[in-house]
N, C-alpha and C positions, 0 to 999 in steps of 0.2 A: 149644699153645694153651692157656690156663688154662680152667677151667671158667666162672671170671667173664667173661673176654674175651670165650669161644664165647656164655654169656648176652646179652652185650650186643650182639653181633651181631645175634643173633635177635630182639631189641627193635628193632634200627635196620632190619633188613629186612622185621619185621611194619608199622614204622610206612610204610614207602615203599610196602610193597603195597597198606594200606589207603588212605592217599591216592590212591595210582594207581588203585584200583579207583572210587572216589569220581567221580573223572574220568570215567573208564570208562564206568560207569553212567550217568552225567549227560550228557552228550557225544554218545556212540556209542548207546547202547541207549536214550534219552532217559527215563530212568526219574527221579520227582519227587525232589528232592534230600531231603527227608524220608524217604524209604524207603530211599536210597542211603546215609544215613549212618548209618542201623540196621545197614543188612548189612553196611556196613566196619565199623563196631564190631565187630561178631559176629568178621569174618575177624581182625581186629588183637587182638581178647582171647584166640581160640582159637590162633592163629598165636605168640603170644606166651607160652601158656604158661597163663594164667589160667584158674582153677576155671571151671565155665558157671553156677554159682551167684554167685560175686565177680563176674562178668562181667556177670550180669544186672543185680545190685543197681550196681555204678557205673555203667554206661550209666541208667540208671532215675535215680542219685541224680544224676550232671551234668545230666537233664534238667529233672528237679525242681528244684535250686537255680539253675539257669539262668532258668528261666522266674519262679522265685518273684523272682528277683533284677531283671531285667530285661523279664519277660513285663505287671506290672503298672504301668510307667512307661511302658512302650509304648503299652499303652493309655491312657493318661489322657494320654501326649502326644497321642495321635490324635486323643482327644477335643478337644482344644484346638486341632490344626489342623484338624480339622473345622469346630469353632467361628469358627477365624478365615477361613477359605476360605468358608463359607456365609454367612457374616454380613456379607462384605466387607472385613474386617479386612486381610485377607492383600493384598488390591488395595490398602489406602490403603497399606501399606507399600510395594509394589510401586512406586505411582503415584511417592511419595515419592522410591523410590531412583532410580527412571528420572529423575524431573523435574532432581535434584540430581546424577544422574552420566551422565556421558556415555557412548558407546556402547563406547569404548575402555577407561573406568574401571569400568565394571560388574563385571567379575571381580575386581577391586581392592575394590570396597566388597563384595563376596559375601565374601571373606576378611573383610576387617576385623570385618565382624555376625558371621562366623562365631566369630572369635576370640576377640572380646566376649562373647558369649553362651556361647562353650565355657568361658570360664574357671572357673566353678565345676562347670560340668555333667558327667558322664558322657556320651561320644561318641554311644551311644545316645540319649539324651536330645535332647541337642541336633540329632541326626539329625533327628530325629521332627520337633521344634519348627521347624527351618528347609526341610523340603522341601518344604512349599506355598510359601515364598517364592521358592526356589529354580525350583519348577516354573512358577509365575506369570511371574517374568521372564523365562522362556527362551520360556514362551508368546508372553509382551507383546511380545518386543523380538526374536523370531525367532532368536537366537543360539543355539548350539549347547548341550543339557544340560548336557556335559561341559563346556564352556570356561566354565559357571558353578557348575558342580556341584562341580569337582575343588576351587577354590580356598576352595569353603564346607567340604567333608571336609577339607581339608589345614588350616584354620584350627582344626577343632576336634579333628584326630588332633593336631598339634601341642603343643595346650594339655595334652591328655590323658595324653601321655607325659611331657614335660619340665618343668611348671610346677604346682607346689603352690597351693592345696589337691588336686588328684587325688589320690584315696586313693596310687596306685603311687609318684610321687616324695615323698610323703611317708613311704609305709613303707618307702622306700631312705632316707631320710636320717635314719631313726629307727635303722634296722639299721646304717649307716654314722655315725652320732651326728654328722653334717653339720648346720650351721647353715641352719634353712629361711631364715630371711631372705636369707641370703648365695647360697640355691639359688632362691629364687625369682628374685633379683635377676637372676643369671647366665642364669637359664633364660627370661627374656622376653628377655634379651640375646640369644640362641641363638634363639628363638622367632620373633623378628621375621625374619631373613634366611632361616630355614628355608621359613615359609609363604609370601615371597616367589617365594620358587625352585620351591618342591615345589605352591603353589597357581596365582596367577595365570600365570604363565611354565610350569610343565608340564601348564596345564590346555591351553593351545594345541595342544600336541603328543598330549595326549588325545584332545583332540577330532578330530584329523585321523584319528589312529590306530581309533580309534571313532565313524567321524562319525555313524551311525545311532542313536546311544544315544536313547532315547526313555522315559520313564516308561510303565507299563502304566496304560489308561486310566480304568481304574477309581478310579487314586492320584492322577489328575492333578484338582485341585481344580475345581471349577465355577465360571465368571464369574459374579458375582453380576448381572450384567447392565444394561445401561442404565435401568429401570426401577426396580431396587433402589439404584442408585448413589449415589441422594440419601439412602437411610436407611441407610448404613450408619456402624460407629462414627469418631471422631474419630481422627486419627493419634497422638493424645496417649494414649488410653484405649488403643489399641492396643497402643501400645509398654509401657507401664504394665501391661498384662496379660502380655505377653509376659516380661516382666523380672523381673515379682515373684518366679520361683522363682529365677533368678539372686541376685535381693537377698537371699534368704531363706538361699539355700545359703550364698553369698559371706558372710554373718553367720556362721552356722555354724563357715564355716572360720574366720574372723580368730577367733571364741569360741574355738575348741578352741586356736589358737595362741598367744591372750594370756590369756585364762582362768585358774583352776585349775577342777581339776573340779567342786569343791564348790562354786564361784559358782554363785546361783539363776541368774541372766542367761544362763551360760553352759549350764544346762539345759532354758530355754525356749528358746533359740536352736538347742540341739542338737535339739529336737522339731521346731520351726516349720522349723529349717534341712533335715530329712531330705526326701530325694528323693519319698519316696511321699507327705509331707503338704504339701510347697512345692509339687508338681503336682497335687496335686486342691485347694490352697486357689488355682491359676490356673486351674484348670477351673471352680469355683465363682465365682469373680469373672468369669471371662470370659462365663458366665450372663448377668452382669447387665450387664458393662462391653461387651459384647461383642454378646449378644441383643438386648437392650430397645432399643439405637439403630437395630436392624434391624429391628423391628419383630416380632421371634419369639412367637408364642403359645408357650402351653405344650405343646400336643400338638408344632408345631415345634421347638420346642426337643428333646423326647422322640425326635424322629425324628433329628432333626440327630445326635445320640450315639448313639444306637442303630446309625446307619448308619455312624456311625465303625470300629465292632468288628469289621464283616463281611472289609472288604477287608486287615485285618491277622491274619486267622487263619494262613491258610497260612505268612506271615513269622512269627508265633509258634511254627507247628509247628518251623518247619527251625531257627530260633534255637535251639529247645532242644533239636534231635536234636543240631546243632552241639555244645553245652555237653556232652550224654551223649558224645559222638566224645572232647572234649576230656577230660572227666575217666576215659575208660578210657585213652587213652593216659598221664595222670598215675598212674591206680594200677596199670598195667602194669610201671611203672617206668623210663619213658623219661628222666623228670627226672633218676634217679639215674646214669642211663650218661652224660649231660650232664655231672654234678657231677664223678665220677670221671673222666672224660679232661680236663674243665678244671683238675682240682686242682692237678695237678703241672707246667702250664703256665709258660713263664719271659717274660711278656710285660708290658708295664708297665702299672699297675695300671688307668688310664682304657682301654688296648685291649684288657685282660684282660676288663673288665665289659661292655664294649661286646661283646665275641664271644660271651661266656657267654649274655649277655642274647640275643642272636640266636638260639644255638642253640636256645634252650631255649623262644623264641618261636616257631621254625619246628618245633618238636617237638610244643609245647601248644595254643596258637593263641593264649594268652592272655597279653596284655600286663601284665596285673597281675602272673598267674603267673612271667613271666619277672621282673619287677623286683624281686618280695621272691626269690626263688629266688638271681639272681644275686647280690643284694644280699648276702646270707649266705654267698655261695660268697666272693664278696672283701672279706668284712666284716674279716679279720686284719689286710688288707693298708691298711686304712684308720685303722688305730691308728699307722703311721707318716705320714700327711699332715697337711698344716696346714689350716685350714678351709676356704681356696677352693679347694683339691683334691679334697679330702672333698667339696664340693658339685659341683667337677666331675665325680667319679668317679657321683655320682648321676645328673646330666646324660647320662652316658655309658650308665648303663645303662640309662635313661629313652631314650635314642636307639637304642640295641640291642631293647628291647622293641617297637619299631614294623616291625622290618625285615619287608618281605615277607610281609604278609598272605596267606592262602592258605585253602584250603575247610576246615581246623580251626577257622577264627577265627568268632566269630559276627558280628562287624563287615563279613567279607566277603559273606556269606549278606544280610545286612541292607542294605549296598549294591547287590548284584545285582540284589534284588526290586525297591527301591526305585526303581532307574535303567532299570531291565528290558532288562538284558544278561544275555547268555550267559555261563557260566564265562572262558571264552576271554577276552571281552571285558573281564569284570572284573580278569583278571590283567592284561591290556595298560594299562587305567585305574587302579584301585584298588590293586591288589598294586605296582604298579612306581610310583605315589605314596607308599605306604608306603617303600617302599626308598628312593627319593630322600630323604623326612623324613630317614629314618636314617643316610644316608650323608651329606647333607650337614650334620645336626647333628654327627657324629661328626669330622667336617674341620672344625666350626669349633670344637670341643672341643679336641680335640688341641692345637693352636697354642696356645689359651688355657693351656694346662696347662703349656707349655714358658716363657709369656712370666711368667706371673702369679707 
């Protein structure tokens, strides 16, 4: 065995040991996930042979970059969600959904709403914005939380992995010189049946596998109550407020595709369509369109915004520690091991792209890292493909990047905390749902590659 091979096995063993340690610490010893992730990151780095100073710097950098990238967005999304809940705006949406959807069609309605909202949004933002609606629909109808939550999660996740303008598919399309328009069209074509299977259909099974899933009480929006029901914002105002960041981010995405970098309109749209600016604008608008119709005083408005931040403190810490664990994996060289193992593989480009993305996703926990890395690995193969197959290769990589989210993925911990599940329950529902998305998508992509 060569020195390189021995080093590769050491990294693989360190990764498996760290993941097993996380599960044991949380499930058996009941340690808080934040502490479990810190300890497991240390074990991973030490077993992998990382210098202590590099290990600390790697973990700290991962925490900082994760909190910087999603922490403020989660906080703004929580503020908007709290405004929706306290003003009665979320209930207005719930009433409209319930009145226009039968009991059997509610899961399908949740999938559709999630897919539309998730088109230009990061998964974490869409989740934070949709969670009040999911919880209220579940409470008002008495339907199992996962029966409604899984379709919403599937709609968000599929769009995140398969459809531009999400950063993963766009980056892969750039690396493979694929046509973004063709990728978008084929992505929507693949996304529709994938959302159906992984959302409303799998949601029925998930609700039976985890029948007692329920959000922690402090995350469940309070009912506006009969006294305040007549003083809540209109459906139109509520939807306009929720869709404002969607429209702004979509405008930015279209401008990036259609306009030159020096175009003045593109510069404006790039600014207002940044997720931070778009969500901040939605919160400020919500203070007017949601708070005023509900009769909020300045003191009530301030209290509502302040109260939204307390419940997400634990979530932010867990997500940040998950980012630190992921960065430790990356800096230890796990991604390089996957690259070396996959370079000489003799598979079809579509299957190879999917498998490489699956391996990197399992090792690092990041769908975007998996997409970009896999695209770089298989880029030489794309040079021989026609535009249609180049686009399908982008989608195959995107499908692989969603495979089996587990304890090294920030999304895993977000879903666990918001839906009040244990690690095991999250695996049975969320992790399996992600795997269903990945497998169904590649099962549709491969035949398309054969006939197109």
